C-alpha positions in Angstrom: -50.1 -28.5 84.8 -53.3 -30.4 85.2 -54.5 -34.0 85.1 -56.4 -35.0 81.9 -56.8 -38.6 82.9 -54.7 -40.6 82.5 -52.1 -38.1 81.3 -50.8 -34.7 82.5 -51.4 -31.7 80.3 -50.4 -28.0 80.1 -52.9 -25.8 81.8 -51.1 -22.5 81.1 -47.7 -21.4 79.9 -45.9 -18.1 79.8 -42.2 -17.5 79.1 -40.1 -14.4 78.6 -36.4 -13.5 78.3 -33.9 -16.2 78.2 -35.9 -18.9 80.0 -37.7 -21.4 77.8 -39.5 -24.7 78.4 -39.4 -27.7 76.1 -41.9 -30.6 76.2 -40.4 -33.8 74.7 -42.7 -36.5 73.7 -42.6 -39.4 76.2 -44.4 -42.7 76.3 -45.8 -42.3 79.8 -48.6 -40.5 81.6 -46.3 -38.1 83.4 -45.3 -34.9 81.6 -41.7 -34.1 81.2 -40.7 -30.4 81.0 -37.1 -29.3 80.2 -35.9 -25.8 81.1 -33.5 -24.1 78.8 -31.5 -21.0 79.5 -30.7 -19.5 76.1 -28.2 -17.1 77.7 -25.9 -20.1 78.2 -25.4 -19.5 81.9 -25.8 -17.0 84.8 -23.6 -14.1 85.7 -23.7 -11.1 88.0 -26.9 -9.0 87.6 -29.0 -11.8 86.0 -32.4 -12.3 87.5 -34.2 -15.5 86.7 -37.7 -16.5 87.9 -39.5 -19.8 87.6 -43.1 -20.5 88.9 -44.6 -23.9 88.4 -48.0 -25.2 89.7 -48.9 -28.9 89.5 -52.6 -29.5 89.7 -54.6 -32.2 91.5 -53.5 -35.8 90.5 -51.1 -34.5 87.9 -47.5 -35.7 87.6 -44.7 -33.4 86.3 -41.1 -34.3 85.8 -39.0 -31.1 85.5 -35.4 -31.2 84.4 -32.8 -29.1 82.5 -31.5 -29.5 79.0 -27.9 -29.4 80.3 -25.9 -28.3 83.3 -26.4 -24.7 84.4 -23.3 -22.6 84.6 -22.6 -19.7 87.1 -20.0 -17.6 85.3 -17.5 -14.9 86.6 -19.3 -11.8 87.8 -18.1 -8.2 88.0 -17.3 -7.1 91.6 -20.5 -6.1 93.5 -22.8 -7.9 91.0 -24.7 -11.0 92.0 -27.0 -13.1 89.9 -30.3 -14.4 91.4 -32.5 -17.4 90.7 -35.9 -17.6 92.4 -38.0 -20.8 91.9 -41.4 -21.4 93.4 -43.2 -24.7 93.1 -46.7 -25.7 94.1 -48.0 -29.3 94.3 -51.7 -29.8 94.7 -53.5 -32.7 96.4 -52.6 -36.1 95.0 -50.1 -34.6 92.6 -46.4 -35.5 92.1 -43.4 -33.4 91.2 -40.0 -34.7 90.3 -37.5 -31.8 90.4 -34.5 -33.2 88.6 -32.2 -30.5 87.3 -28.7 -31.4 86.2 -25.6 -30.0 87.8 -25.0 -26.4 88.5 -21.3 -25.7 87.7 -19.6 -22.9 89.6 -16.9 -21.0 87.9 -14.2 -18.9 89.6 -15.4 -15.5 90.8 -19.0 -16.5 90.3 -21.7 -14.9 92.4 -25.2 -16.3 92.9 -28.2 -16.0 95.3 -30.5 -19.0 94.7 -33.8 -19.7 96.4 -36.2 -22.7 96.0 -39.5 -22.6 97.8 -42.0 -25.5 97.6 -45.5 -25.6 98.8 -47.1 -29.1 98.7 -50.4 -30.6 99.8 -50.4 -33.2 102.6 -50.9 -36.1 100.2 -48.6 -34.8 97.4 -45.3 -36.4 96.5 -42.0 -34.6 96.0 -38.7 -35.8 94.7 -35.9 -33.2 94.6 -32.3 -33.3 93.6 -29.7 -30.5 93.5 -26.1 -31.3 92.3 -23.3 -28.7 92.6 -19.9 -28.9 90.8 -17.0 -26.8 92.1 -15.3 -26.2 88.7 -14.6 -28.7 85.9 -11.9 -31.1 87.0 -11.1 -32.1 83.5 -10.3 -28.5 82.6 -8.1 -28.1 85.7 -10.4 -25.4 87.1 -9.9 -24.2 90.7 -12.3 -21.9 92.5 -10.3 -19.3 94.5 -13.2 -16.8 94.9 -16.9 -17.5 95.0 -20.1 -16.0 96.5 -23.0 -18.5 96.8 -26.2 -18.3 98.8 -28.5 -21.3 98.4 -31.8 -21.5 100.3 -34.4 -24.3 100.2 -37.7 -24.4 102.0 -40.4 -27.1 101.8 -43.9 -26.6 103.3 -46.6 -29.2 103.6 -50.1 -28.0 104.2 -48.5 -24.6 105.2 -46.1 -26.1 107.7 -42.4 -25.9 107.2 -41.1 -29.5 107.1 -37.6 -29.0 105.6 -35.1 -26.1 105.4 -31.6 -26.1 104.1 -29.1 -23.2 103.6 -25.7 -23.3 102.0 -23.2 -20.4 102.0 -19.8 -20.3 100.3 -17.5 -17.3 100.4 -13.9 -16.8 99.3 -11.5 -19.6 98.4 -13.8 -22.5 97.9 -11.0 -24.9 96.8 -9.1 -24.3 100.0 -12.2 -24.6 102.2 -13.2 -27.9 100.6 -9.9 -29.4 101.5 -10.9 -29.4 105.2 -11.8 -32.9 106.3 -14.8 -31.7 108.3 -16.2 -29.8 105.3 -15.4 -31.6 102.0 -12.3 -33.7 102.4 -11.1 -32.6 99.0 -14.5 -32.9 97.2 -15.0 -31.2 93.9 -18.8 -31.8 93.8 -21.8 -32.4 96.0 -25.5 -33.2 95.8 -28.6 -33.2 97.9 -31.7 -35.3 97.3 -35.0 -35.1 99.2 -38.1 -37.3 99.0 -41.3 -36.3 100.7 -43.8 -39.2 100.3 -45.6 -41.8 102.4 -44.1 -43.3 105.5 -44.2 -46.7 103.9 -42.2 -45.7 100.8 -39.6 -43.7 102.7 -39.0 -46.4 105.2 -38.7 -49.1 102.5 -36.2 -47.1 100.5 -33.9 -46.2 103.4 -32.1 -49.6 103.8 -31.8 -50.0 100.0 -30.2 -46.6 99.6 -27.8 -47.2 102.5 -26.7 -50.4 100.9 -25.7 -48.7 97.6 -24.1 -45.5 98.9 -20.3 -45.1 99.4 -18.7 -43.7 102.5 -18.8 -40.2 101.0 -22.6 -40.2 101.1 -25.3 -40.6 103.7 -29.1 -40.9 103.9 -31.5 -40.5 106.8 -35.2 -40.3 107.7 -35.6 -36.8 109.0 -39.2 -37.8 109.9 -41.1 -41.0 108.8 -42.3 -39.4 105.6 -39.2 -37.4 104.7 -36.0 -38.9 103.3 -32.8 -36.9 102.8 -29.6 -37.8 101.1 -26.3 -35.9 100.7 -23.2 -36.9 98.9 -19.8 -35.5 98.0 -17.4 -36.7 95.4 -14.0 -35.9 93.8 -15.7 -34.6 90.6 -18.9 -34.6 88.7 -18.3 -38.0 87.1 -17.9 -39.7 90.4 -20.9 -37.8 91.7 -23.1 -39.1 88.9 -21.9 -42.6 89.6 -23.5 -42.3 93.1 -26.4 -40.0 92.2 -27.9 -41.6 89.2 -28.7 -45.1 90.7 -29.8 -43.5 94.0 -32.2 -41.0 92.5 -33.4 -43.6 90.0 -34.4 -45.8 92.9 -36.1 -42.9 94.7 -37.8 -41.9 91.4 -39.1 -45.5 90.8 -38.3 -45.0 87.1 -35.4 -44.0 84.8 -34.3 -40.4 84.9 -35.1 -38.1 82.0 -33.1 -38.7 78.8 -31.3 -35.4 79.2 -29.4 -36.9 82.1 -28.0 -39.6 79.8 -26.9 -37.5 76.8 
């Protein structure tokens, strides 16, 4: 993506396989891109790759058409999703995918790597749902490896790793781990010290006891929440991320 003042425009685009990008028309300078997995989900053996570069002074809002689904995999087969994002000087990227729903006996290795310039802005959210509560789904076997790395001017400023193996439903009953939660989400804002410090008390005032937010450093704000199901998670996440975004979330979140 590149800045063609005052709007952001496509600098180059290449897609193949089941991964597609849609660009809905919006009445704003930022560009909204919607990823679409035409396969309908991810299962063992699938390999998905996404590379995005946001040029100087450009603003890209990247979301998904719907929740992603991690389906049952054959024994020994693991799906993989590798995403690499680059944010140039003065640019802004809002990484706003909808939920990833885990199904029983799913298997996934997922890696998200972000390289940003010192004066770039990043807003990131990653919601996870442990089976659909309305369908009575319970995850008794799962394999999940989730890795997130954020670099600013080549220096690692944030790292997070999540690993689930075995009976996830039983594990999430533990008070120290999930307290019976059926969904969780993480949100990260890398911006100016002034913006992060101003948002901190506002976010703390709106979050329930099952969520928390902290300044990991003056210019890095991190939020994590758990909830009974995806509906309760959205009730927490949408107002919090809207506040961090400074604008309404993409329309796909509301459909």
